[in-house]
N, C-alpha and C positions, 0 to 999 in steps of 0.2 A: 603692426603687431601680428603675432601668430594666429592663424585661424583656429588653433587648438586651445587658445586662451579662454578661460571661463569668464573673463571680464568682457563686458560689452564695450563698444566704442565710446559711449558716453562715460562709462566708468573709468576707462583708461585715460580719457582726457581730463576728467575730474582728479584722478590720482596724480597725473603730471602737474596739474595746477597746484595741488597740495605740496608736491615735492618742491616746486619752485618757490613756495612760501616758507620752506624750511622744515616741513613736516616729513618725518621718515616713513618707511614702509608700514610698520605695524600700526602706527597711529592713523595713517591714511586708510588702511584696511578697516580699522574700527569705525572711522568716520563714514566710510562708504558702505559699511555693513556687509563686507565680503570676506572670504577667507584670506589669510595672509600670504600663502605661497605664490599665487599669481601676481600679487601686488609687489612682493619681494623681487620676483624676476623682472618686473617692469621697472622697479626702482634701480636695480643694478644696471639695466640697459640705459635708463635715464642718466645715471651718473656718468656713463661713457658717451652717450650720443645726444644728451639734452632732449629737446622736443623731437628729434629724429627717432627716438625710441617708439613713437607712435606709428611710424611708417615701416612697413615690412619691405625687406629687400626683395626685388623681383627675381633675382637669380642667385644661385649658390656660388659663392666666391671660391676660386681655386688658388692656392698659394704654392709658390715654388719650393723645392727642397731647401735651397740656400736660405730663403726667407724664414722658413720654419726652424731650421737649424740655428740660425743666428738668434732668433727670439728665444728658443728653448735654452740656449747657452746663457743668455742674459738672465733668464728666469732662474736657472739653477745657480747662477752666480749670486743671486740675492735680490734682484729687482722684483717688485710685486706684480702679480698677474693683472690686476685692474689698471695699474699705471701703464704697463706695456700694451695692454689691449687698447687703452685710450690713445696712446701715442701713435700706434700704427693703424688704428681703425678696425680692429677685429670686432666681430659682432658680439662676442662674449669672452670674458676671461676664462671661462670653462674650456673653451677651445684650446687655449694655450696650455692649460693644466692637462688636458687629454694628450696633447703632443708630448709634453714632458714625461707623462707616465709611460707612453709608448717608447720614448727615447731611453728611459731608465731600464725598461724591461727588455727591449730588443736591440738597442743601439741606434746609431744614426740612420740605418737603412729603414727603420720603421717609419721615418718621416717621408720617404719617397712615395710618389703616387703609385697606386696599385693599378694593374691593367683592368679595364672595364669589360664587362660581359662574361660569358661562360668560357671556362678554359677549353682549349682544343683537346680532342681525344689524343692520347699518346701514339696510337698506331695509325691514325688517319693520315693517308697520304694526300698531298695537294694535287688537284687535277693536272697542274703543269708538270708535276714530278713523275707522273705515270708515263712509262715509255710507250712508244707507238705499238710495239709488239704486244705488250701487256693489254693495251686498249683493244687491239684486234682479237686477242684471245678471249677477252670478256664478251665482246660483241658476238664472236663465233659461238660461244657457250650459250648466250642468250638466244640466238637464232635457232640453235639445235633444240633448246627447250621449247621454243614456240612451235617448231615443226613436230616435235614429239607430242605436244599437247593437241595440235590440230589434226594430226594423223591418226 
């Protein structure tokens, strides 16, 4: 489960035990004496993953553009997000809804992976692209500045 969850490990295990007995999220929250939102989130994860909802995934899953596009098209065609999430093993139906919202707003390209890291400066030349003559001019300029400073 998430480190940010307000439920302790014991509470999460007790909630899953209640879910397995047929008690839904609001009743389980009342029985445990905790607020409903974290129990609701756990309940939704339990409906998809069963007891696996108690285990946190060690790494973030990365999905291909084709995979996302196929799922979003099925979702828009009328299949429900929880059913699709359970079928393909998504961590949450919310992930699919987020992809669908981006798809509707920006089109299929919104589902493509974005480049990681800080964007390159537009005018910055790569070291391999600088000509030998330009490199020598810069070195000469630097050496002249050193001589002027020392002299």
